[in-house]
Every structure is written in structure tokens, then in C-alpha cells.
C-alpha positions, 0 to 999 in steps of 0.5 A, a space after each residue: 458482504 459484496 465488494 467492488 472488485 477490479 480483478 483477482 490474482 491467484 498467484 501473487 508473489 510481490 504482495 506480501 510474504 509467500 505466495 498470495 491470493 490477490 484482491 484488487 478492490 475498485 475505487 481510489 481517491 488518490 491520483 498518483 502521477 505514476 499510478 499504473 492502474 488508472 482503471 481502478 480509480 472510479 468508485 462503485 464500479 467493477 464486478 461485485 463479488 462477495 467475501 464468501 466467494 473469494 474465500 472459496 476461491 482461495 480454499 480451492 487452491 490453499 495447498 499453493 498458499 501454505 507460506 502466503 495468504 490473502 492480500 487486499 489491494 487496489 485502488 485503495 482498499 480502505 474506501 471499502 473498509 466494511 467489505 475488507 473487514 468482512 473478508 479478513 474475518 472470514 479469513 481468520 476463521 480459516 486461519 489464513 494470513 491477511 495483508 492489507 496494501 494501502 496508502 492510508 489516505 482515508 485515515 481520520 480520527 472520527 470515532 466511527 472510523 476508528 471503531 471500524 479501523 480497529 475492527 479491521 486491524 484485529 484481523 489484519 496480520 500485516 499492512 503494506 503501507 505506500 508512502 508516496 512522498 515525505 514532503 507535504 507540499 510535494 506529496 500534493 503535487 504527486 498525488 492531489 492529496 496531503 500526506 498528513 493522513 498517511 503519516 498519522 496512519 503509520 504512527 497509529 499502526 505503530 502505536 497499536 503494534 501492527 507489523 508494517 512493510 513500507 513501500 516507496 516508489 523511486 521516481 527520477 526527478 521526484 522522489 529520487 532525491 537525497 533530502 527526501 529520502 533521508 527525511 523519509 528514513 527519519 520518519 520511518 525510524 520513528 516507527 516501532 513495527 516496520 519489518 520490511 523496507 521496499 524502495 521500488 523503481 519507477 517503471 513505465 508499464 502502465 502507459 498502455 493503460 492510459 492510452 487505452 483509456 484516452 488519458 494523457 500519461 502525466 510522466 511522459 518522457 520520465 525514464 524507468 529507473 534502474 535497479 542499482 538506482 533503486 538500491 542506492 535510494 534504499 541505502 539513503 533511506 536507511 541512512 536516515 533511519 539509523 540517524 534518527 534511531 541513534 540520536 533518539 536512543 537515549 531519549 
């Protein structure tokens, strides 16, 4: 099966455990204000590459990936759920660790979708879930979409025992907010399978892509976040997580 691919990275170190072969799929319904890959937005564009070719590329250098595997990111990979499933099924036949980096925005409870999702999750070792904003109205401002599907997806993963890494970008004036961060922590505390929490500092490295595409950058003038501020934000999330678990430990 062929997928629409934006790019491939043969030596990824921040896209899951170990060293990864990273597949950037094309197409995303979200319009996050801080997105640094606006060139991945259009659907059914990019190079069409079949899953067998990706597996062969991985196998050619598999000695580099002994503690890693394949990560599919985007764009939004669940826009191409059939392709990702086909790729991951081939990967598991080879004993390759599989990681899905997603926002979960496509999640819904229609029977046909859940059948496809469950088939994919059977061959997914790890989900890296981006939670953009815990408050729905602010999430709409930030991404153009409600966060309800994303939060439902997180609970679905938890209920189905799928390991998760949670990612949250800390943006000055948007998510660098103690109330939001504490509430996010409380939500994460309700999930049973979270293994890692990443509070990622907002950066401005994507601005040049907007200029090249002739698109106005929505967060022009917002400064990059310092690492110490990202750490402080993570601590606030953990505070909320611990609060939730301490108040629900006997329930």
C-alpha cells in the first residue's frame, strides 16, 4: 500500500525511544498557530511511497536502530490510517518497534473507524500524543478544532492499555499558564498508561517555512521559550497530576 509522504528521516532521536526511522506523512486537518511544518497541511500531496519500500529502507540500516524502531508522524498520520496500519503490520512481522506520533484529532466512535483503529493499535507499541490545550475554547483558538476528540482518544488509549508519551508545547501567552498546566496535569493523572511527559519549549524555527510559502506567521513576535521555563511548566503539570491521583486514590 502507498501513502502520501512528506519526507523521511533516517536518524531520528526525539521521536520515541532509541534511534528511529521517521516517516513524515502528508496531510493534517489542524492549523496550530505554532506549527513548524505548514508544508505538511495539504492532503493527498507529497510523494507516494509504498510501505514495503519503507521497511526495506529500515532493514538496510537496522543495526543503527537496535534500541529504536519506526515512528510515523506528520502532518497527521491518522488521516492515512489504512497506510499506517499496513506499514506497522509489516514492521511487526519483522519485529520492529512501532511508534505513532499523533494529535488524535480524527478519533470518533463510528464502528467502521473503531474497527480500523483497533487493527492499528494491535500493531502499535507506543503512541506519542500531542495535547495542544486542555481548555476547549482555547484549543479552538489555537488549532481551529475542539479538543474533545483528542481527550476521548487519550482515554480510549488508556482503557485499551496502549502506552503513551504525552507532549505539550509551552507557548508564552498561550499555554505558559499555571491554570491550564495544572488542569492538564489533572487530566493526565486520570490516564493509566502514560509513561513519559514532555513539556516542549516553543521555538521559532518554522518561521522561514511560512515566508517561503508566502503565509503570514500567526505568532510573529512571540519569543522562543527558555528551557528553564519549560521545566517550570512541566513541574506545574506534574503538580496537577499528583493532585488528581492523591484525591482519587481511594475512589
